GUKE-760481 format. One line per 2 residues: number of its first residue (from 1); their letters; for each residue x, y, z of N, C-alpha, C. Coordinates in pm, whole numbers. Example, Ala and Ser with C-alpha at 12.3 -4.5 7.8 and 13.67 -1.06 7.14 Angstrom:
1> as> 1319/-569/780/1230/-450/780/1320/-330/780 ~ 1285/-225/708/1367/-106/714/1290/3/787
REM end
This chain:
1> ms> -4592/10454/16709/-4611/10309/16714/-4594/10263/16857 ~ -4688/10186/16904/-4683/10135/17041/-4589/10017/17050
3> es> -4559/9986/17175/-4465/9876/17195/-4526/9743/17161 ~ -4657/9737/17164/-4723/9610/17133/-4714/9579/16984
5> tr> -4712/9684/16897/-4703/9661/16752/-4560/9656/16702 ~ -4461/9698/16784/-4322/9695/16740/-4270/9552/16745
7> ts> -4208/9506/16632/-4154/9370/16626/-4008/9375/16583 ~ -3937/9279/16621/-3796/9267/16581/-3772/9129/16524
9> wr> -3696/9125/16410/-3675/8996/16344/-3541/8937/16388 ~ -3547/8811/16426/-3424/8739/16460/-3417/8616/16372
11> pn> -3301/8587/16311/-3292/8469/16226/-3299/8343/16309 ~ -3377/8249/16260/-3383/8120/16327/-3271/8030/16274
13> ad> -3267/7913/16321/-3161/7820/16283/-3166/7785/16136 ~ -3290/7768/16081/-3302/7732/15940/-3254/7843/15849
15> dt> -3292/7971/15886/-3248/8084/15805/-3095/8096/15805 ~ -3037/8074/15922/-2891/8083/15931/-2825/7977/15845
17> hv> -2886/7861/15842/-2829/7752/15763/-2837/7782/15614 ~ -2950/7840/15569/-2965/7875/15428/-2865/7983/15388
19> as> -2849/8085/15474/-2755/8193/15442/-2613/8143/15432 ~ -2573/8056/15524/-2436/8005/15519/-2413/7919/15396
21> dn> -2517/7846/15352/-2503/7765/15231/-2483/7854/15109 ~ -2560/7966/15102/-2545/8057/14989/-2406/8120/14985
23> ee> -2354/8160/15101/-2220/8219/15107/-2114/8119/15066 ~ -2132/7994/15110/-2035/7892/15076/-2036/7864/14926
25> ts> -2158/7867/14865/-2169/7843/14721/-2100/7953/14642 ~ -2121/8080/14683/-2059/8192/14613/-1908/8187/14627
27> rt> -1858/8149/14746/-1714/8139/14763/-1656/8028/14677 ~ -1730/7918/14666/-1683/7806/14582/-1675/7846/14436
29> ee> -1780/7923/14388/-1780/7967/14249/-1664/8062/14222 ~ -1634/8152/14319/-1524/8245/14299/-1391/8172/14297
31> sq> -1377/8069/14381/-1250/7998/14387/-1224/7916/14263 ~ -1330/7884/14185/-1312/7805/14065/-1241/7885/13956
33> hs> -1246/8019/13962/-1186/8103/13859/-1053/8157/13911 ~ -945/8086/13883/-814/8136/13921/-760/8226/13810
35> de> -671/8315/13846/-617/8410/13750/-540/8340/13638 ~ -483/8224/13667/-404/8155/13567/-491/8092/13459
37> dl> -618/8058/13492/-706/7991/13396/-782/8088/13307 ~ -789/8215/13344/-869/8311/13269/-796/8361/13146
39> vy> -873/8400/13045/-819/8454/12920/-872/8596/12903 ~ -781/8688/12866/-819/8828/12853/-851/8859/12707
41> de> -970/8916/12683/-1013/8960/12551/-984/9109/12540 ~ -879/9144/12464/-838/9284/12455/-942/9368/12382
43> qh> -1012/9311/12286/-1107/9388/12206/-1226/9435/12289 ~ -1272/9350/12379/-1389/9384/12460/-1353/9419/12604
45> ge> -1228/9403/12645/-1188/9435/12781/-1251/9344/12883 ~ -1251/9213/12856/-1317/9117/12944/-1224/9002/12977
47> wi> -1241/8949/13101/-1172/8826/13142/-1272/8712/13130 ~ -1235/8607/13057/-1328/8499/13022/-1271/8367/13071
49> dp> -1363/8282/13124/-1328/8145/13158/-1334/8062/13030 ~ -1221/8007/12982/-1223/7936/12853/-1305/7808/12854
51> et> -1327/7747/12971/-1401/7622/12976/-1551/7645/12966 ~ -1603/7745/13037/-1748/7768/13041/-1791/7885/12954
53> ge> -1698/7969/12911/-1733/8088/12835/-1788/8200/12919 ~ -1782/8187/13050/-1838/8288/13141/-1748/8411/13145
55> vv> -1809/8529/13142/-1736/8654/13156/-1721/8682/13305 ~ -1603/8665/13356/-1577/8681/13499/-1564/8828/13536
57> se> -1499/8906/13453/-1478/9048/13480/-1483/9124/13350 ~ -1538/9247/13354/-1549/9328/13232/-1520/9473/13264
59> de> -1528/9556/13160/-1502/9700/13171/-1361/9727/13224 ~ -1262/9647/13175/-1124/9670/13214/-1071/9795/13142
61> id> -984/9867/13209/-924/9988/13152/-808/9947/13063 ~ -807/9993/12940/-697/9967/12848/-589/10072/12871
63> rg> -479/10029/12928/-371/10122/12962/-267/10133/12851 ~ -289/10072/12737/-196/10081/12626/-216/10207/12544
65> pe> -135/10228/12441/-150/10347/12357/-276/10339/12272 ~ -320/10456/12225/-441/10459/12143/-412/10430/11997
67> wr> -282/10417/11961/-246/10389/11823/-202/10244/11810 ~ -203/10197/11686/-160/10061/11657/-26/10063/11586
69> ay> 56/9962/11615/186/9947/11549/198/9803/11502 ~ 244/9785/11379/252/9652/11320/394/9597/11316
71> da> 491/9680/11345/629/9633/11354/706/9727/11446 ~ 833/9692/11471/915/9771/11565/939/9912/11513
73> ad> 963/9926/11383/988/10060/11327/865/10148/11338 ~ 748/10089/11314/624/10166/11327/600/10207/11471
75> rd> 636/10119/11565/616/10150/11708/708/10263/11751 ~ 835/10260/11706/928/10366/11743/887/10500/11681
77> ek> 830/10497/11562/792/10621/11495/672/10687/11563 ~ 577/10606/11611/456/10661/11671/471/10689/11820
79> sr> 571/10631/11883/588/10650/12026/621/10796/12057 ~ 564/10845/12166/584/10985/12203/668/10999/12330
81> vg> 744/10897/12362/832/10902/12479/974/10879/12434 ~ 1069/10922/12513/1209/10905/12480/1265/10777/12538
83> ap> 1397/10765/12528/1464/10647/12581/1458/10647/12734 ~ 1463/10529/12797/1459/10525/12944/1587/10583/13004
85> tt> 1577/10628/13126/1695/10681/13194/1794/10568/13219 ~ 1920/10601/13221/2024/10502/13241/2137/10563/13321
87> km> 2201/10482/13403/2317/10526/13480/2444/10525/13398 ~ 2437/10477/13275/2555/10470/13191/2589/10604/13126
89> mh> 2503/10706/13142/2530/10840/13093/2538/10935/13211 ~ 2626/11032/13201/2650/11119/13317/2527/11199/13355
91> dq> 2440/11230/13258/2317/11303/13287/2196/11210/13287 ~ 2221/11078/13290/2118/10973/13291/2029/10978/13167
93> gl> 2078/11041/13059/2004/11044/12934/1889/11142/12931 ~ 1887/11240/13022/1775/11333/13030/1798/11462/12953
95> st> 1921/11490/12913/1949/11616/12846/1921/11605/12696 ~ 1917/11720/12632/1891/11726/12488/2019/11697/12411
97> ni> 2004/11621/12304/2117/11589/12218/2090/11643/12078 ~ 2174/11732/12029/2159/11790/11896/2244/11711/11798
99> gw> 2182/11655/11696/2253/11573/11599/2351/11653/11516 ~ 2445/11580/11452/2550/11646/11376/2518/11653/11227
101> ad> 2406/11600/11185/2368/11608/11043/2309/11746/11014 ~ 2370/11820/10926/2324/11956/10891/2209/11948/10791
103> rd> 2100/11886/10837/1980/11874/10753/1857/11901/10838 ~ 1750/11946/10769/1627/11974/10841/1543/11847/10853
105> an> 1418/11862/10901/1331/11747/10923/1296/11676/10794 ~ 1299/11746/10682/1266/11686/10553/1388/11628/10482
107> gn> 1505/11636/10544/1626/11583/10484/1698/11678/10392 ~ 1653/11802/10385/1718/11902/10299/1838/11963/10371
109> al> 1942/11994/10296/2062/12054/10353/2033/12195/10403 ~ 2095/12230/10516/2077/12362/10573/2163/12465/10499
111> gt> 2118/12589/10505/2196/12697/10446/2315/12734/10532 ~ 2397/12823/10482/2520/12861/10555/2489/12924/10690
113> aq> 2393/13014/10694/2358/13080/10819/2301/12980/10920 ~ 2217/12889/10872/2159/12790/10962/2265/12693/11015
115> rq> 2362/12657/10930/2469/12567/10976/2552/12633/11084 ~ 2583/12760/11068/2659/12831/11171/2580/12841/11301
117> km> 2450/12864/11289/2366/12872/11408/2361/12739/11481 ~ 2345/12628/11406/2340/12496/11468/2474/12459/11531
119> rr> 2584/12505/11471/2716/12478/11529/2731/12547/11663 ~ 2684/12672/11672/2691/12743/11801/2601/12677/11905
121> lr> 2482/12631/11860/2392/12564/11953/2451/12434/12006 ~ 2520/12359/11920/2584/12235/11967/2693/12266/12068
123> tw> 2771/12370/12041/2879/12406/12134/2823/12442/12271 ~ 2720/12524/12275/2662/12563/12403/2589/12446/12469
125> ne> 2533/12359/12389/2465/12241/12446/2566/12150/12517 ~ 2682/12129/12455/2785/12046/12519/2837/12112/12646
127> rf> 2847/12245/12645/2895/12315/12765/2795/12302/12880 ~ 2668/12311/12850/2567/12302/12955/2547/12160/13005
129> rt> 2577/12060/12921/2563/11921/12965/2666/11886/13071 ~ 2785/11944/13063/2890/11921/13163/2927/12056/13223
131> rd> 2849/12096/13324/2864/12230/13378/2973/12242/13483 ~ 3015/12130/13545/3119/12137/13647/3218/12023/13629
133> sk> 3321/12023/13712/3427/11922/13699/3376/11782/13733 ~ 3280/11771/13823/3227/11639/13859/3157/11573/13741
135> er> 3079/11650/13666/3011/11594/13550/3109/11562/13439 ~ 3213/11642/13424/3315/11610/13323/3389/11482/13361
137> nl> 3420/11468/13489/3483/11346/13538/3394/11225/13511 ~ 3266/11238/13542/3172/11127/13524/3156/11092/13377
139> kq> 3152/11193/13293/3137/11167/13149/3255/11089/13094 ~ 3376/11127/13134/3494/11056/13088/3498/10914/13140
141> al> 3465/10895/13268/3472/10761/13328/3368/10667/13268 ~ 3247/10714/13248/3142/10629/13192/3172/10593/13047
143> ge> 3238/10684/12977/3282/10650/12841/3386/10539/12842 ~ 3478/10542/12941/3577/10437/12954/3512/10303/12991
145> id> 3415/10306/13079/3345/10183/13118/3275/10121/12998 ~ 3209/10202/12920/3139/10151/12803/3236/10096/12699
147> rm> 3350/10161/12682/3450/10115/12586/3508/9980/12627 ~ 3546/9967/12755/3606/9842/12802/3504/9728/12802
149> as> 3381/9758/12840/3277/9654/12841/3250/9604/12699 ~ 3253/9692/12602/3234/9650/12463/3350/9562/12416
151> al> 3472/9598/12454/3588/9520/12413/3589/9382/12479 ~ 3536/9372/12601/3535/9245/12673/3408/9165/12650
153> gl> 3312/9222/12577/3188/9150/12551/3100/9134/12673 ~ 3099/9232/12762/3018/9224/12884/2877/9275/12855
155> pe> 2775/9216/12918/2636/9258/12892/2607/9396/12949 ~ 2490/9449/12913/2454/9584/12954/2432/9594/13104
157> tv> 2385/9486/13166/2364/9489/13311/2495/9511/13386 ~ 2603/9452/13336/2734/9471/13400/2780/9615/13382
159> re> 2756/9674/13266/2794/9814/13244/2715/9907/13337 ~ 2587/9876/13353/2505/9958/13442/2555/9949/13586
161> tg> 2586/9827/13631/2636/9809/13768/2770/9877/13787 ~ 2858/9865/13688/2987/9934/13698/2972/10085/13705
163> sv> 2874/10140/13631/2848/10284/13638/2799/10326/13776 ~ 2714/10243/13837/2664/10275/13971/2777/10271/14073
165> iy> 2867/10173/14063/2980/10164/14156/3070/10287/14141 ~ 3095/10330/14018/3179/10448/14000/3111/10573/14055
167> rr> 2981/10585/14036/2910/10701/14092/2921/10704/14245 ~ 2910/10586/14307/2924/10581/14453/3064/10624/14496
169> al> 3165/10577/14423/3303/10615/14457/3324/10766/14440 ~ 3262/10824/14338/3274/10968/14316/3200/11046/14424
171> de> 3083/11001/14463/3006/11071/14567/3074/11065/14703 ~ 3144/10955/14731/3211/10941/14860/3356/10989/14856
173> nl> 3394/11061/14750/3524/11128/14740/3640/11029/14753 ~ 3632/10920/14676/3738/10818/14678/3837/10834/14564
175> lp> 3819/10934/14478/3905/10947/14361/4033/11026/14383 ~ 4043/11118/14479/4170/11192/14494/4289/11100/14514
177> gr> 4394/11122/14433/4512/11039/14439/4506/10918/14348 ~ 4396/10900/14276/4380/10786/14185/4332/10834/14050
179> si> 4366/10762/13947/4328/10802/13812/4184/10765/13783 ~ 4123/10840/13693/3985/10811/13653/3978/10674/13586
181> eg> 4076/10642/13499/4076/10512/13431/4091/10397/13529 ~ 4173/10417/13635/4192/10310/13733/4066/10278/13809
183> va> 3995/10382/13857/3871/10360/13931/3762/10304/13840 ~ 3757/10352/13715/3657/10300/13621/3682/10152/13592
185> ta> 3808/10114/13572/3839/9974/13546/3808/9887/13666 ~ 3842/9934/13786/3813/9858/13908/3662/9843/13929
187> sl> 3585/9946/13896/3440/9938/13910/3381/9834/13816 ~ 3427/9833/13692/3377/9736/13595/3422/9595/13631
189> yg> 3542/9581/13682/3594/9450/13725/3509/9393/13838 ~ 3474/9477/13936/3388/9431/14045/3247/9401/13998
191> aa> 3194/9480/13904/3060/9455/13852/3054/9323/13777 ~ 3159/9289/13702/3161/9161/13631/3162/9044/13729
193> kq> 3233/9058/13839/3233/8952/13941/3096/8940/14007 ~ 3032/9052/14035/2900/9047/14097/2798/8979/14007
195> an> 2810/8995/13877/2714/8938/13782/2751/8795/13741 ~ 2856/8739/13802/2900/8602/13772/2942/8585/13625
197> vp> 2994/8690/13565/3055/8681/13432/3196/8740/13442 ~ 3283/8681/13523/3413/8743/13551/3506/8737/13431
199> rs> 3596/8832/13427/3706/8834/13332/3836/8842/13412 ~ 3942/8787/13360/4068/8785/13433/4131/8923/13434
201> ld> 4226/8941/13526/4297/9068/13535/4377/9096/13408 ~ 4431/8991/13347/4507/9010/13224/4417/9061/13111
203> ef> 4294/9012/13105/4201/9059/13003/4167/9206/13024 ~ 4146/9245/13150/4118/9385/13179/4239/9473/13149
205> qr> 4358/9422/13176/4477/9502/13151/4496/9530/13003 ~ 4456/9435/12917/4472/9454/12774/4384/9566/12720
207> vs> 4264/9582/12777/4172/9685/12726/4177/9813/12808 ~ 4245/9810/12921/4252/9928/13007/4378/10007/12980
209> rv> 4381/10128/13035/4499/10214/13020/4578/10223/13149 ~ 4558/10130/13240/4628/10131/13368/4706/10001/13383
211> ak> 4807/10005/13467/4888/9885/13492/4813/9788/13582 ~ 4858/9664/13581/4792/9559/13659/4801/9585/13808
213> le> 4916/9636/13853/4935/9664/13995/4840/9774/14042 ~ 4827/9880/13962/4734/9988/13998/4590/9938/13999
215> lt> 4555/9851/13906/4419/9797/13901/4386/9716/14026 ~ 4478/9629/14068/4451/9546/14187/4442/9631/14313
217> rt> 4531/9731/14325/4526/9818/14444/4396/9899/14448 ~ 4358/9955/14335/4236/10035/14331/4114/9948/14356
219> yr> 4113/9828/14302/3999/9737/14322/3982/9703/14469 ~ 4090/9668/14537/4080/9636/14680/4034/9757/14761
221> yi> 4081/9875/14723/4042/9997/14794/3893/10026/14775 ~ 3844/10013/14652/3702/10040/14624/3613/9941/14698
223> vr> 3648/9814/14695/3567/9711/14762/3564/9736/14912 ~ 3677/9774/14971/3683/9796/15115/3606/9920/15156
225> el> 3621/10030/15084/3558/10155/15123/3407/10156/15097 ~ 3363/10088/14994/3221/10086/14960/3147/9966/15019
227> nl> 3222/9879/15086/3162/9758/15147/3086/9675/15044 ~ 3149/9651/14932/3087/9572/14826/3094/9424/14861
229> ei> 2983/9355/14842/2977/9211/14866/3007/9139/14736 ~ 3132/9103/14718/3176/9036/14596/3242/8904/14636
231> qp> 3186/8795/14588/3242/8663/14615/3357/8633/14519 ~ 3456/8556/14565/3564/8518/14473/3511/8440/14353
233> ae> 3571/8460/14239/3526/8393/14118/3556/8244/14126 ~ 3465/8163/14078/3482/8018/14073/3549/7980/13942
235> pa> 3640/7880/13944/3704/7839/13818/3604/7790/13713 ~ 3494/7729/13758/3397/7676/13662/3329/7786/13582
237> qy> 3329/7910/13631/3265/8019/13558/3342/8056/13431 ~ 3471/8019/13424/3551/8051/13306/3544/7941/13199
239> lp> 3494/7823/13236/3499/7709/13144/3425/7732/13013 ~ 3297/7774/13013/3226/7785/12884/3296/7876/12784
241> rf> 3348/7989/12830/3412/8085/12739/3542/8029/12684 ~ 3624/7966/12771/3751/7911/12726/3731/7792/12633
243> vs> 3638/7705/12667/3611/7588/12583/3561/7631/12445 ~ 3476/7734/12443/3425/7784/12316/3537/7844/12232
245> al> 3627/7918/12295/3738/7979/12221/3833/7872/12167 ~ 3848/7761/12237/3934/7652/12192/3865/7560/12093
247> ea> 3734/7579/12074/3653/7495/11986/3661/7348/12029 ~ 3661/7326/12160/3662/7191/12215/3519/7139/12226
249> ss> 3505/7010/12252/3374/6948/12261/3313/6969/12399 ~ 3184/6941/12408/3115/6953/12537/3165/6849/12637
251> av> 3219/6736/12586/3272/6634/12676/3392/6687/12754 ~ 3473/6772/12690/3588/6832/12759/3540/6922/12872
253> er> 3440/7006/12844/3388/7094/12948/3325/7015/13061 ~ 3250/6911/13028/3185/6830/13131/3289/6760/13220
255> ta> 3395/6705/13160/3499/6639/13237/3577/6739/13321 ~ 3607/6855/13264/3678/6958/13339/3597/7006/13459
257> rk> 3466/7015/13442/3380/7057/13554/3383/6953/13667 ~ 3382/6825/13630/3389/6720/13732/3523/6722/13805
259> ll> 3630/6747/13730/3762/6757/13794/3767/6873/13893 ~ 3708/6986/13856/3707/7101/13946/3624/7073/14071
261> eh> 3512/7007/14054/3428/6974/14171/3502/6881/14267 ~ 3569/6780/14213/3640/6686/14299/3760/6752/14366
263> sn> 3835/6833/14290/3952/6898/14349/3913/7002/14453 ~ 3797/7064/14435/3750/7159/14535/3719/7088/14666
265> aq> 3660/6968/14656/3633/6890/14777/3762/6847/14846 ~ 3869/6830/14768/3999/6791/14824/4085/6912/14861
267> mv> 4028/7033/14858/4097/7157/14896/4217/7186/14807 ~ 4210/7146/14681/4319/7175/14588/4315/7321/14543
269> hs> 4196/7384/14547/4179/7520/14497/4239/7625/14589 ~ 4270/7590/14710/4311/7689/14810/4438/7762/14766
271> gk> 4428/7896/14759/4543/7979/14729/4586/7981/14585 ~ 4503/7929/14494/4542/7922/14353/4449/8009/14269
273> sp> 4500/8057/14157/4422/8143/14069/4310/8063/14004 ~ 4186/8115/14006/4077/8041/13941/4095/8026/13790
275> vg> 4160/8125/13726/4183/8115/13581/4283/8003/13552 ~ 4388/7992/13635/4485/7885/13617/4424/7748/13640
277> la> 4337/7737/13738/4269/7610/13763/4177/7572/13646 ~ 4107/7672/13592/4019/7644/13478/4100/7598/13357
279> aa> 4214/7663/13332/4298/7624/13218/4353/7483/13236 ~ 4398/7451/13357/4451/7317/13382/4342/7211/13373
281> ai> 4221/7244/13420/4110/7149/13412/4073/7119/13268 ~ 4078/7220/13182/4048/7198/13040/4155/7108/12977
283> ya> 4280/7131/13012/4387/7047/12956/4374/6903/13005 ~ 4347/6887/13135/4328/6752/13189/4205/6685/13130
285> gg> 4098/6762/13112/3977/6705/13050/4002/6661/12907 ~ 4084/6737/12833/4119/6697/12698/4198/6567/12695
287> ll> 4288/6549/12793/4364/6425/12799/4274/6306/12828 ~ 4177/6323/12919/4089/6213/12954/3992/6180/12840
289> vg> 3946/6282/12769/3852/6259/12660/3924/6207/12535 ~ 4050/6244/12518/4124/6201/12401/4133/6308/12294
291> ee> 4106/6434/12328/4119/6544/12232/4256/6609/12246 ~ 4310/6648/12136/4443/6708/12135/4432/6858/12160
293> lt> 4445/6895/12285/4447/7036/12324/4586/7065/12379 ~ 4666/7138/12303/4803/7164/12346/4807/7269/12456
295> qe> 4913/7264/12534/4929/7361/12641/4950/7502/12584 ~ 5014/7510/12468/5036/7641/12407/4905/7705/12364
297> ai> 4814/7625/12306/4685/7680/12263/4603/7726/12382 ~ 4602/7646/12488/4528/7686/12608/4591/7808/12672
299> sq> 4723/7817/12667/4792/7932/12725/4757/8061/12652 ~ 4746/8056/12520/4712/8175/12443/4569/8222/12470
301> vt> 4478/8130/12492/4339/8166/12516/4318/8218/12658 ~ 4385/8156/12755/4359/8186/12896/4459/8284/12957
303> di> 4567/8317/12885/4674/8403/12939/4740/8341/13061 ~ 4748/8209/13064/4816/8137/13171/4935/8064/13110
305> sa> 5048/8070/13176/5169/8010/13121/5156/7858/13116 ~ 5231/7798/13023/5229/7652/13010/5284/7585/13135
307> vt> 5378/7649/13204/5433/7592/13327/5325/7580/13433 ~ 5243/7683/13447/5134/7679/13545/5032/7571/13509
309> ir> 5002/7557/13381/4905/7454/13339/4957/7315/13372 ~ 5087/7290/13349/5143/7157/13377/5138/7125/13526
311> sr> 5171/7222/13608/5172/7196/13752/5031/7181/13808 ~ 4936/7259/13758/4799/7252/13810/4728/7124/13768
313> yq> 4746/7083/13642/4672/6964/13599/4726/6838/13668 ~ 4853/6839/13704/4908/6726/13778/4849/6721/13919
315> df> 4817/6836/13976/4750/6839/14106/4614/6771/14100 ~ 4542/6788/13989/4412/6723/13974/4426/6571/13977
317> fd> 4525/6519/13904/4543/6374/13899/4593/6319/14032 ~ 4675/6399/14103/4724/6353/14234/4610/6344/14336
319> al> 4508/6431/14321/4397/6429/14416/4300/6314/14390 ~ 4310/6249/14273/4219/6141/14238/4281/6007/14273
321> ek> 4200/5917/14327/4243/5780/14347/4245/5707/14213 ~ 4308/5592/14211/4317/5516/14086/4180/5475/14035
323> de> 4093/5431/14128/3960/5390/14086/3880/5509/14036 ~ 3892/5623/14104/3820/5742/14061/3869/5790/13924
325> lr> 4000/5783/13903/4055/5825/13775/4008/5730/13664 ~ 4003/5601/13694/3957/5505/13595/3809/5529/13560
327> nl> 3728/5551/13663/3586/5576/13638/3563/5704/13559 ~ 3641/5808/13593/3626/5935/13522/3667/5921/13376
329> rs> 3773/5843/13350/3816/5823/13211/3714/5742/13134 ~ 3654/5644/13197/3553/5563/13129/3427/5645/13100
331> ea> 3387/5734/13194/3270/5820/13171/3297/5921/13059 ~ 3420/5971/13053/3453/6070/12952/3455/6012/12811
333> ta> 3499/5887/12800/3507/5824/12668/3379/5749/12631 ~ 3281/5744/12722/3157/5669/12693/3074/5740/12588
REM end
């Protein structure tokens, strides 16, 4: 081809304008379909705009199981995976567990020879699950954490966090010279504070096998060595549980919360136990609302002496001006 017949195309201004209009139109149409407005059709694997009926996307991959389940029992029966891994077990739930029922898959009782064989298999299975002293230590400690958390009514997230803290202490060789129960209790105590569901030291002492002094020393040691970021517990975090145990009204809790907020601004909380402040705030709130909450009843629920409750609740009233106290009493009785 000669140079005279060779041509090159260059877009003129009109062509450029038309192309830009088309691109702008397509971008506008795409922006009209946000992910929040689309509806997914599982049967056909399509994303549909509910207003226009337009199929925005199709041929989606179904990543669910190929079987159907109509209830939880059916789903568990058809599922081909085991339980998720957890830090609450020393082997993270990955080892085999042989049941103690001497029956086969059909529910029939095993013969004498089979029972003896299964007994030997269970014995060897337990030995292989805890092959060294570290795993035996971990198994005992995690069992203690689970027992104490159940007794204190702590959620599973707190148990998991407490198990992780104990594992860190074991890996960094912080246990020599300290009991397994003491470190386990301190780990769970710190985990409860981190999750903002604290329990008092007296509550932990009741369910633990260690003394209060050993618990406080071990807790401070674990926090310092592991550099745990744990904020001091706020008195208001104890109010819902104590008020519920006393069967008091919501007005008592609301008034006690206001008293704690005001006293905190007046620096009344400095150097005082948060549990004692919460107990005194509930007693003072009961007085303002007009409910009969005795100091003895509050003392039994909170493990705080009646003498401490009397001195703390008087501090709340001393921090309030006469007008503030009058307004608070009028709001409580409204």
